[in-house]
N, C-alpha and C positions, 0 to 999 in steps of 0.2 A: 156961152153955151159950153157945157162940159160933155166930153165924149167918154162914154163908158163902154167897156167891152166885156161881155159875158157870153157864154155859149152853152147850148143844150146838147147833151149826148143821149139821144134816144136809144132805147132798146128796140126790140121787134114790135112793129106796129101793124095792127090789123087794118089793111087797106085793100082796095080792089086788086092792086098788084100782088100783095102777099097771099091773098086768097086764091090766086091762080097758080101758086107754087105747088110742087109735088107734095101731096098729103104726108108722105113719110118724112120728107125734109122738114115740113112745118112741125110735125109731131116731135121730131128730134130736137128742134130748136126750143120748143116749149119745155122739153125735159131739162134743158140747161138753165132755165129760169125758175128760181124757187116758187114764184107765184104760179108757175105752170101754164102760162098763157101769154099771148101777145097783148100789148096794151091797146086800148081804144084811142082813136085820134084825140077825143076830148081830154083824155088823161094827160096827153102831152101838152095840149093847148093851154091848160091852166097854168103851167109853169112858165110858158112863153108869155102869156098875158101878164103874169106877175113881173117878169123881168122888163116888160115894156111899160109897166105902170109906175106912178110916183112912189109906190110903196118900196120899190127897190132903188130909189135914187141914191143911196149910199153904198150900193153894191156894184163892185167892178172887179174884173179879173176872176170871176167865178166860173166854174164848170158845174152845171147842173145835170146830174145823172138821173134819167127817168127810164130805167132799164129793168125794173122788176127785181133789182138786187142781183143781177147776173154776175157771178163771181169773175173777177178779172182773169183768173187762171183758166177758166173755161174757154177763153179766147185763144189760148195757146193750143194749137192742134196737136194731137198725139199721133205718133207714126202708125199706130194701129187703127186709126180712124178710117173706116172703109168709105166714108163719103169724100175723102180727100184724094185727088189724083196723086200718084207716087211722085210726080215731078214738083209738086208744090213744096217750097222750102218751109221749114219749121221756124217760127220765131223763137228767139231766146228770150228769157225773162229780162235781162238787162236792156235789150233792144226794145221790148214791149214797154217797159217802164219809162225809157227815154221817149217813146212815142207819146205816152200819156203825160209827160211833163214832170215825172217824179224824180228824174235824174237830170242834173245839169253838168255841163263841162266846166 
């Protein structure tokens, strides 16, 4: 038996939980995504089903992004963002890239 490790990095998903969010917050998050909307659960499930299937038997160490092509730099909050509390620290780009696995020590 071989162990393979892959992961799914979902974007915003339309669920019962996210539909109870403040409408303004949801709208602002949709504006960050080029597709302009949250994904449907079935749009996420297809990629997960693929990773669990025999069709991905030679795939390991992969990160699958199902995020509507949300730009990585939009995850970096700006100090002028009114939605952020003033005490929240801002991520720096090198730290963000390290979190995403693009930089190694």
